[in-house]
N, C-alpha and C positions, 0 to 999 in steps of 0.2 A: 848288466846290472848298474854300471856307472851312469848310463844314460838315464835310468830311472831315478838315481840320486840327484842328478843335475836337474831333471824336470821337477822333482819334489822340492829341491832347493829353490828353484825359480818361483814355484807356486807359493812357497813359504814367504819368500821375499815380497812377492806381489800382495799377498794377504796382509802381511805386516805393514807394507806401505799404505794399503787401503785403510787399515785400522788407524794408523797414525794420522793420515790426512783427514779422515772422518772425525777423529777426536779433536784435531786442531780446528776444524770448521765448527764443531760444536762449542768448543771453548770460546772462539771468536764471536759466535752468535750469542752466547751467554753474556759475554762482556758488553755487547750491544744492548741486550735486554736490561742489564744492570744499569748501564749509563742512561737508558731511556727512563728507567724508574727514577733516576736522579732528576731528570727534567720534569717528570710528572709531579714529583714532590714539590718542587719549586713553583710550578705553575699553580698547583692547588693552594699553596701558601698565598700566592698573589690573588687568586680568586677569592680566598677567604678575607683578604685585607680590603678588597675593593668596596664592599658594602659599608664598612666603617668609614672609609675615606669619603664616600658619597654622602653619608649621613652628616659627617662633619661639615662638608661644604654646604649642604642644604641649610644648615643653621645660619650660615653667614651670607649666602648668596641664593636666596630662595627663587629669585627671578631667572636664574641660569638653568632652568629646567631642561632645556634642549640638550645642553652639555651633559647633564646628569643622566638624562634618559639614554643618550648615546653610550655612555659608559656602562650603564646597567644592561642595555641590549648587547653590547659587545661582550660583557662578562657572560651573559646567558649563552651567547653563541660560542664562546670559548669553552664553557662547561659542556655544551652539547657536542662539541667536537672532540671530547676526551678519548673516544674510542676510534676516531678517524685516523687515517694514515698520516704520517708526519707532514706531508705537504699541505693537506687540508687543515691540519691542526695548527701549523705555522701561520697559515692565512688568517685563521680565527684569532690567534694570539697577536698577530700584527694589528688587526682591527682594535683589539683591546689596548694595545700599547699606544696606538694613535689616539684613541678616546681618552686614555689617561693623560696624554699630552694636553688635551682640552681642559682637564682639571687644573693642570699646572698653569695654563693661561688664565683661567678664572682666578686662581690664587694671586696672580700678579696684579689683578685689578682690585683686590681687597686686602689692604695692608693689615687690617685686624685679623683676617683669616690666616695670613702668613705668620702672624705673631702668636696665634693660638697654639698652646702646648700640644694639644691633641693632634692638630693638623701637622705640626712640625714632626712629632713622633711618628705619625703614620707615613709622612713623606720619607722620613729616614728609613723606616722599615721597607717601604716600597723600593727605594733606591738599593737597599741591601739585597732584596729579593731579585731585583733586575740584574744585579751583578752575579748573583748565584745562578740565575737562569742562563746568563751568558757563559759562565764557567761550565755549567752542566751541558750546555749545548755544544761547546767546544769538545768536551770529553766524548759525548755521544758521537759527534760527527767524525772524530778521530777514530773511534772504535768501528764505526760503520765503514770508514774508508779502508781500514785494515781488513775487516771481514769481507768487504766486496772484492778487494784485491786478492785476498787469499783464495776466494772461490773462483776467481777468473783465471788464475794462472794454471798452466798445465803441470802436472796431471790432476791438480785439485779440481779443475773444471769438470772432469769426468765424474769424480766422486760427488761433487756438488750437484750435478744434474741428476744422478741416480739417487742421491740422498734427500732430495727435495729442499735443498738450501736455496733461498731466494735473496737477491740483493736487498739491501736496506736503503731507504731514502734518507737523504740528509735533512736535518731539521734546521731551517733557516727562517728566522722571523724578519720579514722585509718591512722596514719602515721607510717610506719614501723620503721623509725629511732627513734621515741619516745618510741618504745617498746623494743629496743635493750638495753642490759646491757652495761653501759659505761665501757670502758677499762681503767684500772688504771695501770700506769707503774711508778716505782720508779728508773728506770735506767738512 
């Protein structure tokens, strides 16, 4: 009779461990989803701001059509990538960030544009959104790292494989100019 109790006790412990591990994986996955939603909100805010920025620049620098077209196309690509996996979406957002850098360069050539209240306000909003995107991205990547680690350690890996839990990709917007070493000259 005692062997039966021991076997039942072991089974209860195993089932309880399985349930706890499964619940912790679900919680970590939900935190990733919540963090991803934060990124999504900020990216949509940026997508909504870009047309206003382009229209403001058009009024001052009509002959900068190539830059404006590049920004518009990059925005369209970023919107089209909204349902893509994080790596593809990050690539589309990197293109938009690079194109927005072109608008900043155009603004440097037109002092009257830099002084326009509407442009200054849009630039400030864009900078704020960029900061929010970076903060949201850090939160998401942190949650993805925790989730991925949690599902890779033993015995969680067994539960994760049986429960259909899949690793999350990190969301990294790569802008080549941010990776370059700054040039310093004392001449």
